[in-house]
C-alpha atoms as an extended CHARMM CRD file, in Angstrom:
* protein
*
       140  EXT
         1         1  MET       CA             32.4380000000       -3.8750000000      -42.9070000000  PROA      1               0.0000000000
         2         2  VAL       CA             33.3020000000       -3.6260000000      -39.2200000000  PROA      2               0.0000000000
         3         3  ALA       CA             35.8110000000       -1.0860000000      -37.9700000000  PROA      3               0.0000000000
         4         4  LYS       CA             37.4320000000       -0.9680000000      -34.5790000000  PROA      4               0.0000000000
         5         5  ILE       CA             37.4750000000        2.4010000000      -32.8410000000  PROA      5               0.0000000000
         6         6  ALA       CA             39.0190000000        2.6450000000      -29.3660000000  PROA      6               0.0000000000
         7         7  GLY       CA             38.7010000000       -1.1190000000      -28.9680000000  PROA      7               0.0000000000
         8         8  ILE       CA             34.9370000000       -1.2030000000      -29.7860000000  PROA      8               0.0000000000
         9         9  ASP       CA             33.5740000000       -2.8810000000      -32.9040000000  PROA      9               0.0000000000
        10        10  VAL       CA             31.5540000000       -0.3270000000      -34.8790000000  PROA      10              0.0000000000
        11        11  GLY       CA             29.2080000000       -1.3650000000      -37.7170000000  PROA      11              0.0000000000
        12        12  ARG       CA             28.8280000000        0.4960000000      -40.9870000000  PROA      12              0.0000000000
        13        13  ARG       CA             26.1850000000        2.8180000000      -39.4890000000  PROA      13              0.0000000000
        14        14  GLY       CA             28.4770000000        3.8130000000      -36.6480000000  PROA      14              0.0000000000
        15        15  VAL       CA             26.5210000000        1.8470000000      -34.0230000000  PROA      15              0.0000000000
        16        16  ALA       CA             28.5560000000       -0.1280000000      -31.5050000000  PROA      16              0.0000000000
        17        17  MET       CA             27.9920000000       -3.8550000000      -32.0070000000  PROA      17              0.0000000000
        18        18  MET       CA             28.8900000000       -4.8930000000      -28.4150000000  PROA      18              0.0000000000
        19        19  GLY       CA             29.0790000000       -8.5690000000      -29.2280000000  PROA      19              0.0000000000
        20        20  TRP       CA             25.3870000000       -9.0970000000      -30.2150000000  PROA      20              0.0000000000
        21        21  THR       CA             24.6770000000      -10.6260000000      -33.5820000000  PROA      21              0.0000000000
        22        22  GLN       CA             21.7640000000       -9.4670000000      -35.7130000000  PROA      22              0.0000000000
        23        23  ARG       CA             19.8920000000      -12.7070000000      -34.9530000000  PROA      23              0.0000000000
        24        24  GLN       CA             20.4190000000      -12.3390000000      -31.1780000000  PROA      24              0.0000000000
        25        25  ARG       CA             19.0840000000       -8.7660000000      -31.2250000000  PROA      25              0.0000000000
        26        26  ARG       CA             16.0300000000       -9.8830000000      -33.2180000000  PROA      26              0.0000000000
        27        27  VAL       CA             15.2950000000      -12.7540000000      -30.7790000000  PROA      27              0.0000000000
        28        28  LEU       CA             15.7070000000      -10.3980000000      -27.8160000000  PROA      28              0.0000000000
        29        29  GLY       CA             13.3010000000       -7.8820000000      -29.3800000000  PROA      29              0.0000000000
        30        30  ILE       CA             10.6960000000      -10.5550000000      -30.0950000000  PROA      30              0.0000000000
        31        31  GLY       CA             11.0290000000      -11.8920000000      -26.5400000000  PROA      31              0.0000000000
        32        32  LEU       CA             10.4640000000       -8.4050000000      -25.0850000000  PROA      32              0.0000000000
        33        33  LEU       CA              7.3850000000       -7.9190000000      -27.2700000000  PROA      33              0.0000000000
        34        34  VAL       CA              5.9480000000      -11.2580000000      -26.0920000000  PROA      34              0.0000000000
        35        35  LEU       CA              6.5250000000      -10.2640000000      -22.4360000000  PROA      35              0.0000000000
        36        36  LEU       CA              4.8750000000       -6.8710000000      -22.9510000000  PROA      36              0.0000000000
        37        37  ALA       CA              1.9060000000       -8.4540000000      -24.7190000000  PROA      37              0.0000000000
        38        38  GLY       CA              1.5180000000      -10.9820000000      -21.8860000000  PROA      38              0.0000000000
        39        39  TYR       CA              1.6020000000       -8.2180000000      -19.2920000000  PROA      39              0.0000000000
        40        40  GLY       CA             -1.0040000000       -6.2480000000      -21.2650000000  PROA      40              0.0000000000
        41        41  VAL       CA             -3.3610000000       -9.2360000000      -21.3260000000  PROA      41              0.0000000000
        42        42  TRP       CA             -2.8730000000       -9.8050000000      -17.5800000000  PROA      42              0.0000000000
        43        43  TRP       CA             -3.4670000000       -6.1250000000      -16.7800000000  PROA      43              0.0000000000
        44        44  ALA       CA             -6.6600000000       -6.0120000000      -18.8680000000  PROA      44              0.0000000000
        45        45  GLY       CA             -8.1000000000       -8.9250000000      -16.8760000000  PROA      45              0.0000000000
        46        46  HSD       CA             -7.1280000000       -7.6320000000      -13.4220000000  PROA      46              0.0000000000
        47        47  ARG       CA             -7.6690000000       -3.8830000000      -13.4820000000  PROA      47              0.0000000000
        48        48  ARG       CA            -10.8780000000       -4.0860000000      -11.4150000000  PROA      48              0.0000000000
        49        49  PHE       CA             -8.9330000000       -5.0690000000       -8.3170000000  PROA      49              0.0000000000
        50        50  ILE       CA             -8.8480000000       -2.3380000000       -5.7150000000  PROA      50              0.0000000000
        51        51  PRO       CA             -5.9460000000       -2.1890000000       -3.2520000000  PROA      51              0.0000000000
        52        52  ILE       CA             -7.1860000000       -2.1950000000        0.3510000000  PROA      52              0.0000000000
        53        53  ASN       CA             -4.0130000000       -1.4600000000        2.2630000000  PROA      53              0.0000000000
        54        54  GLY       CA             -0.2850000000       -1.2350000000        1.7970000000  PROA      54              0.0000000000
        55        55  TRP       CA              0.2000000000       -4.9250000000        2.5790000000  PROA      55              0.0000000000
        56        56  GLY       CA             -1.1870000000       -6.1970000000       -0.6990000000  PROA      56              0.0000000000
        57        57  GLU       CA             -4.6520000000       -7.3360000000        0.3850000000  PROA      57              0.0000000000
        58        58  ILE       CA             -7.1590000000       -6.7850000000       -2.3810000000  PROA      58              0.0000000000
        59        59  GLN       CA            -10.8940000000       -6.8270000000       -2.7600000000  PROA      59              0.0000000000
        60        60  ARG       CA            -12.9570000000       -6.5810000000       -5.9010000000  PROA      60              0.0000000000
        61        61  GLU       CA            -15.6180000000       -3.9000000000       -6.0030000000  PROA      61              0.0000000000
        62        62  ASP       CA            -18.2460000000       -6.4850000000       -6.9800000000  PROA      62              0.0000000000
        63        63  GLN       CA            -17.5370000000       -8.3770000000       -3.7220000000  PROA      63              0.0000000000
        64        64  LEU       CA            -18.6000000000       -5.4540000000       -1.5300000000  PROA      64              0.0000000000
        65        65  ALA       CA            -21.6160000000       -5.7080000000        0.7410000000  PROA      65              0.0000000000
        66        66  ASP       CA            -24.6940000000       -4.0010000000       -0.6600000000  PROA      66              0.0000000000
        67        67  ARG       CA            -24.2630000000       -0.9160000000        1.5130000000  PROA      67              0.0000000000
        68        68  LEU       CA            -21.9050000000        0.2690000000        4.2280000000  PROA      68              0.0000000000
        69        69  ASP       CA            -22.6740000000        2.2960000000        7.3330000000  PROA      69              0.0000000000
        70        70  PRO       CA            -19.8850000000        4.8920000000        7.6320000000  PROA      70              0.0000000000
        71        71  ASN       CA            -20.4790000000        4.9290000000       11.4100000000  PROA      71              0.0000000000
        72        72  VAL       CA            -19.1400000000        1.3870000000       11.8010000000  PROA      72              0.0000000000
        73        73  ALA       CA            -17.2990000000        0.5430000000        8.5540000000  PROA      73              0.0000000000
        74        74  GLY       CA            -13.5500000000        0.1740000000        8.7590000000  PROA      74              0.0000000000
        75        75  ARG       CA            -10.9800000000        2.0070000000        6.7020000000  PROA      75              0.0000000000
        76        76  ALA       CA            -10.4160000000       -0.9910000000        4.4120000000  PROA      76              0.0000000000
        77        77  ASP       CA            -14.1380000000       -1.4150000000        3.7070000000  PROA      77              0.0000000000
        78        78  LEU       CA            -14.5910000000        2.2850000000        2.9280000000  PROA      78              0.0000000000
        79        79  ALA       CA            -11.4790000000        2.3250000000        0.7300000000  PROA      79              0.0000000000
        80        80  ALA       CA            -13.0100000000       -0.4400000000       -1.3950000000  PROA      80              0.0000000000
        81        81  LEU       CA            -15.7860000000        1.9020000000       -2.5170000000  PROA      81              0.0000000000
        82        82  PRO       CA            -15.1610000000        2.9750000000       -6.1250000000  PROA      82              0.0000000000
        83        83  VAL       CA            -14.8460000000        6.7000000000       -5.4030000000  PROA      83              0.0000000000
        84        84  LEU       CA            -12.8630000000        6.5220000000       -2.1570000000  PROA      84              0.0000000000
        85        85  GLY       CA             -9.2200000000        5.7000000000       -1.7150000000  PROA      85              0.0000000000
        86        86  LEU       CA             -7.2240000000        4.8810000000        1.3800000000  PROA      86              0.0000000000
        87        87  SER       CA             -6.5950000000        8.5300000000        2.1720000000  PROA      87              0.0000000000
        88        88  ARG       CA            -10.2250000000        9.6950000000        2.1420000000  PROA      88              0.0000000000
        89        89  ALA       CA            -11.3840000000        6.5200000000        3.8800000000  PROA      89              0.0000000000
        90        90  GLY       CA             -8.8410000000        7.2120000000        6.6060000000  PROA      90              0.0000000000
        91        91  LYS       CA            -10.1180000000       10.7800000000        6.9560000000  PROA      91              0.0000000000
        92        92  ILE       CA            -13.6870000000        9.5050000000        7.3720000000  PROA      92              0.0000000000
        93        93  VAL       CA            -12.5970000000        7.0990000000       10.1190000000  PROA      93              0.0000000000
        94        94  GLU       CA            -10.4960000000        9.7910000000       11.8550000000  PROA      94              0.0000000000
        95        95  TYR       CA            -13.3950000000       12.2760000000       11.7520000000  PROA      95              0.0000000000
        96        96  ARG       CA            -15.8000000000        9.6330000000       13.0890000000  PROA      96              0.0000000000
        97        97  GLU       CA            -13.4870000000        8.6560000000       15.9650000000  PROA      97              0.0000000000
        98        98  GLU       CA            -12.8980000000       12.2940000000       16.9360000000  PROA      98              0.0000000000
        99        99  TYR       CA            -16.6270000000       13.0820000000       16.7470000000  PROA      99              0.0000000000
       100       100  VAL       CA            -17.5990000000       10.0780000000       18.8900000000  PROA      100             0.0000000000
       101       101  ARG       CA            -14.8690000000       10.9590000000       21.4050000000  PROA      101             0.0000000000
       102       102  ARG       CA            -16.3800000000       14.4460000000       21.8110000000  PROA      102             0.0000000000
       103       103  HSD       CA            -20.0410000000       13.2800000000       21.6140000000  PROA      103             0.0000000000
       104       104  PRO       CA            -20.1770000000        9.7250000000       23.0050000000  PROA      104             0.0000000000
       105       105  GLU       CA            -23.9710000000        9.5380000000       22.9260000000  PROA      105             0.0000000000
       106       106  ARG       CA            -24.2970000000       10.3340000000       19.1900000000  PROA      106             0.0000000000
       107       107  VAL       CA            -23.1960000000        8.8870000000       15.8600000000  PROA      107             0.0000000000
       108       108  ALA       CA            -21.0130000000       10.9530000000       13.5660000000  PROA      108             0.0000000000
       109       109  PHE       CA            -23.0280000000       10.4210000000       10.3900000000  PROA      109             0.0000000000
       110       110  GLU       CA            -26.8020000000       10.5110000000       10.8320000000  PROA      110             0.0000000000
       111       111  ARG       CA            -27.4630000000       11.4340000000        7.1900000000  PROA      111             0.0000000000
       112       112  GLU       CA            -25.5360000000       11.6650000000        3.9260000000  PROA      112             0.0000000000
       113       113  GLU       CA            -24.8600000000       15.3860000000        4.2210000000  PROA      113             0.0000000000
       114       114  ASP       CA            -22.8580000000       14.8300000000        7.4230000000  PROA      114             0.0000000000
       115       115  LEU       CA            -20.0730000000       13.3680000000        5.2670000000  PROA      115             0.0000000000
       116       116  LEU       CA            -19.5230000000       16.8480000000        3.7830000000  PROA      116             0.0000000000
       117       117  LYS       CA            -17.8550000000       17.7900000000        7.0900000000  PROA      117             0.0000000000
       118       118  VAL       CA            -14.9930000000       15.4090000000        6.2590000000  PROA      118             0.0000000000
       119       119  GLU       CA            -12.0230000000       16.9840000000        4.5020000000  PROA      119             0.0000000000
       120       120  GLY       CA            -11.8220000000       15.7640000000        0.9110000000  PROA      120             0.0000000000
       121       121  ILE       CA            -15.5200000000       14.8920000000        0.5740000000  PROA      121             0.0000000000
       122       122  GLY       CA            -17.4440000000       17.2690000000       -1.6500000000  PROA      122             0.0000000000
       123       123  VAL       CA            -20.8930000000       17.3160000000       -3.1710000000  PROA      123             0.0000000000
       124       124  GLY       CA            -19.7550000000       15.3780000000       -6.2520000000  PROA      124             0.0000000000
       125       125  THR       CA            -18.0860000000       12.6640000000       -4.2060000000  PROA      125             0.0000000000
       126       126  LEU       CA            -21.1400000000       12.4330000000       -1.9580000000  PROA      126             0.0000000000
       127       127  GLU       CA            -23.4180000000       11.9580000000       -4.9850000000  PROA      127             0.0000000000
       128       128  GLN       CA            -21.2310000000        9.0840000000       -6.2050000000  PROA      128             0.0000000000
       129       129  LEU       CA            -21.1990000000        7.4970000000       -2.7220000000  PROA      129             0.0000000000
       130       130  ARG       CA            -24.9770000000        7.5400000000       -2.1450000000  PROA      130             0.0000000000
       131       131  PRO       CA            -25.6750000000        4.0990000000       -3.6990000000  PROA      131             0.0000000000
       132       132  TYR       CA            -23.0590000000        2.4660000000       -1.4690000000  PROA      132             0.0000000000
       133       133  LEU       CA            -23.9720000000        3.9330000000        1.9360000000  PROA      133             0.0000000000
       134       134  VAL       CA            -26.6750000000        3.3590000000        4.5130000000  PROA      134             0.0000000000
       135       135  PHE       CA            -27.3360000000        5.4850000000        7.5960000000  PROA      135             0.0000000000
       136       136  PRO       CA            -28.9750000000        4.7100000000       10.9550000000  PROA      136             0.0000000000
       137       137  GLY       CA            -32.7560000000        4.9130000000       11.0640000000  PROA      137             0.0000000000
       138       138  ARG       CA            -33.1370000000        4.6750000000        7.2850000000  PROA      138             0.0000000000
       139       139  ASN       CA            -35.0000000000        1.7580000000        5.7230000000  PROA      139             0.0000000000
       140       140  GLU       CA            -33.1840000000        1.5290000000        2.3780000000  PROA      140             0.0000000000
């Protein structure tokens, strides 16, 4: 039984019908479930991609060079490291540029512990970065 209240068809449960048949609602629901399932499969296969910058360039962590020298690596290369994002990579580059501007004859990061001077880099982050970094004068 369908009643009409204020010009709107209302079903027996009091839910507005709005012109959709039961079959149309079922097909729409199944279609949405298929889209969500497809998106879930896509996401599961692509979650290892790491955004490099705001323009959509991406790099996979398994495509990184063996080790990076933070004295010469760019922001995008540093951001590709698993524990660094764009913000902390930018802070490393800013610190390095400021340090080299004040001390042109030296490098900013001679050893791992020098990274602790960068805002946002703590002991835990440094421990996670060790396998990905190389410093001048070290044969690793």
